[in-house]
Every structure is written in structure tokens, then in C-alpha cells.
C-alpha positions as a Markdown table, in Angstrom:
| # | Residue | x | y | z |
|---|---|---|---|---|
| 1 | Met | 0.0 | 0.0 | 0.0 |
| 2 | Thr | 1.4 | 3.4 | -1.0 |
| 3 | Thr | 1.3 | 6.3 | 1.4 |
| 4 | Asn | 0.0 | 9.5 | -0.1 |
| 5 | Lys | 0.2 | 13.0 | 1.3 |
| 6 | Ile | -2.7 | 15.5 | 1.7 |
| 7 | Arg | -3.2 | 19.0 | 3.1 |
| 8 | Arg | -5.0 | 19.4 | 6.4 |
| 9 | Asn | -7.6 | 21.5 | 4.6 |
| 10 | Asp | -8.4 | 18.6 | 2.2 |
| 11 | Leu | -10.1 | 16.7 | 5.1 |
| 12 | Lys | -13.8 | 16.6 | 4.5 |
| 13 | Lys | -16.9 | 15.4 | 6.3 |
| 14 | Gly | -16.9 | 11.5 | 6.2 |
| 15 | Asp | -13.2 | 11.0 | 6.1 |
| 16 | Ile | -11.9 | 8.4 | 8.5 |
| 17 | Val | -8.7 | 9.2 | 10.5 |
| 18 | Val | -6.6 | 7.4 | 13.1 |
| 19 | Met | -5.5 | 9.4 | 16.1 |
| 20 | Lys | -1.8 | 9.5 | 17.1 |
| 21 | Asp | -1.4 | 8.5 | 20.8 |
| 22 | Thr | -4.5 | 6.2 | 21.1 |
| 23 | Gly | -4.9 | 4.6 | 17.7 |
| 24 | Trp | -8.6 | 5.4 | 17.9 |
| 25 | Lys | -10.5 | 6.0 | 14.7 |
| 26 | Ala | -12.5 | 9.1 | 14.1 |
| 27 | Glu | -14.8 | 10.4 | 11.5 |
| 28 | Ile | -14.5 | 14.0 | 10.4 |
| 29 | Arg | -17.9 | 15.7 | 10.9 |
| 30 | Asp | -17.3 | 19.2 | 9.3 |
| 31 | Asn | -15.8 | 20.8 | 6.1 |
| 32 | Lys | -14.0 | 23.6 | 7.9 |
| 33 | Lys | -10.4 | 24.4 | 7.4 |
| 34 | Gly | -7.6 | 24.9 | 9.9 |
| 35 | Asn | -6.1 | 23.1 | 13.0 |
| 36 | Ile | -9.3 | 22.3 | 14.9 |
| 37 | Arg | -11.9 | 19.9 | 13.3 |
| 38 | Leu | -15.1 | 18.4 | 14.6 |
| 39 | Ala | -14.9 | 14.6 | 14.7 |
| 40 | Lys | -16.8 | 11.6 | 16.0 |
| 41 | Val | -14.2 | 9.7 | 17.9 |
| 42 | His | -14.6 | 6.0 | 18.5 |
| 43 | Gly | -12.6 | 5.3 | 21.7 |
| 44 | Leu | -13.6 | 4.0 | 25.1 |
| 45 | Phe | -16.8 | 5.9 | 24.4 |
| 46 | Thr | -18.1 | 7.3 | 21.2 |
| 47 | Glu | -18.1 | 11.1 | 21.4 |
| 48 | Ile | -18.3 | 14.0 | 19.1 |
| 49 | Gly | -15.9 | 16.9 | 19.8 |
| 50 | Ser | -13.0 | 19.0 | 18.6 |
| 51 | Val | -9.7 | 17.4 | 17.6 |
| 52 | Tyr | -6.4 | 19.0 | 16.5 |
| 53 | Thr | -5.3 | 18.0 | 13.0 |
| 54 | Tyr | -1.8 | 17.5 | 14.4 |
| 55 | Asp | -3.2 | 14.8 | 16.7 |
| 56 | Ile | -4.2 | 12.8 | 13.5 |
| 57 | Asp | -1.6 | 10.1 | 12.7 |
| 58 | His | -3.0 | 9.2 | 9.2 |
| 59 | Val | -6.1 | 9.0 | 7.2 |
| 60 | Ile | -7.5 | 5.6 | 6.3 |
| 61 | Gln | -10.5 | 6.7 | 4.2 |
| 62 | Phe | -10.2 | 9.8 | 2.1 |
| 63 | Gln | -13.2 | 11.0 | 0.0 |
| 64 | Gly | -14.7 | 7.5 | 0.2 |
| 65 | Lys | -11.5 | 5.7 | -1.0 |
| 66 | Pro | -9.7 | 3.4 | 1.4 |
| 67 | Gly | -5.9 | 3.7 | 1.7 |
| 68 | Lys | -3.3 | 5.6 | 3.7 |
| 69 | Trp | -2.7 | 9.3 | 3.6 |
| 70 | Ile | -0.4 | 11.4 | 5.8 |
| 71 | Ile | -1.2 | 15.1 | 6.5 |
| 72 | Glu | 1.6 | 17.4 | 5.1 |
| 73 | Tyr | 2.0 | 20.9 | 6.5 |
| 74 | Thr | 3.4 | 24.0 | 4.8 |
| 75 | Pro | 6.3 | 25.7 | 6.7 |
| 76 | Ala | 3.9 | 28.3 | 8.0 |
| 77 | Glu | 1.4 | 25.7 | 9.1 |
| 78 | Gln | 4.2 | 23.7 | 10.8 |
| 79 | Lys | 5.2 | 26.8 | 12.7 |
| 80 | Gln | 1.7 | 27.2 | 13.9 |
| 81 | Val | 1.5 | 23.5 | 15.0 |
| 82 | Asp | 4.8 | 23.8 | 16.9 |
| 83 | Arg | 3.5 | 27.0 | 18.6 |
| 84 | Ile | 0.3 | 25.3 | 19.7 |
| 85 | Lys | 2.2 | 22.2 | 20.9 |
| 86 | Gly | 4.6 | 24.4 | 22.9 |
| 87 | Phe | 1.7 | 26.3 | 24.5 |
| 88 | Met | -0.2 | 23.0 | 25.3 |
| 89 | Ala | 3.0 | 21.6 | 26.9 |
| 90 | Thr | 2.9 | 24.3 | 29.6 |
| 91 | Phe | -0.3 | 22.8 | 31.1 |
């Protein structure tokens, strides 16, 4: 299976992703853009809430097609991700 790259803003409603630390699957529930997305997460409990795109390990269903996609960031987006991670590490 080949690994493709997509932009974080390419994620659309219905795409299935795998979260980094837990391995839980989540379904994207909005078509917004940016770092924070609404998702239905299937973990210990199934909940709908906000997730950061940088907490997504990879995408396993993109626009209805199964496979594996990695989210690629531009240098400006990566700088924003690093800034958020640094801020969150202070808590």
C-alpha cells in the first residue's frame, strides 16, 4: 500500500482518520479548514468533539476511498502547529 500526502484543509466530512497516541478511529464531521476539526471519535466511548489536526496520525478513508494518507504541512502551518504544541505543553 502506498502512502499519499494530503493537506490538512483537504479533510472533508466523512473522512476516517486514526488518532496518534491512542490509535482510535475518528470520522471528520465538518468541512471547515484549519487546525481544529469536529470529529466523532470511537474510543472507550463514542463522542463528538473537537480534535487538532496534528493529533491525527494518518487518514484511512479519504473522500470515500480506502488507503493511507499522511497530512503534510506547509512551513507556516508547521510553525503554527509547533507553537500550539509548545503552548499546550505548559499545562
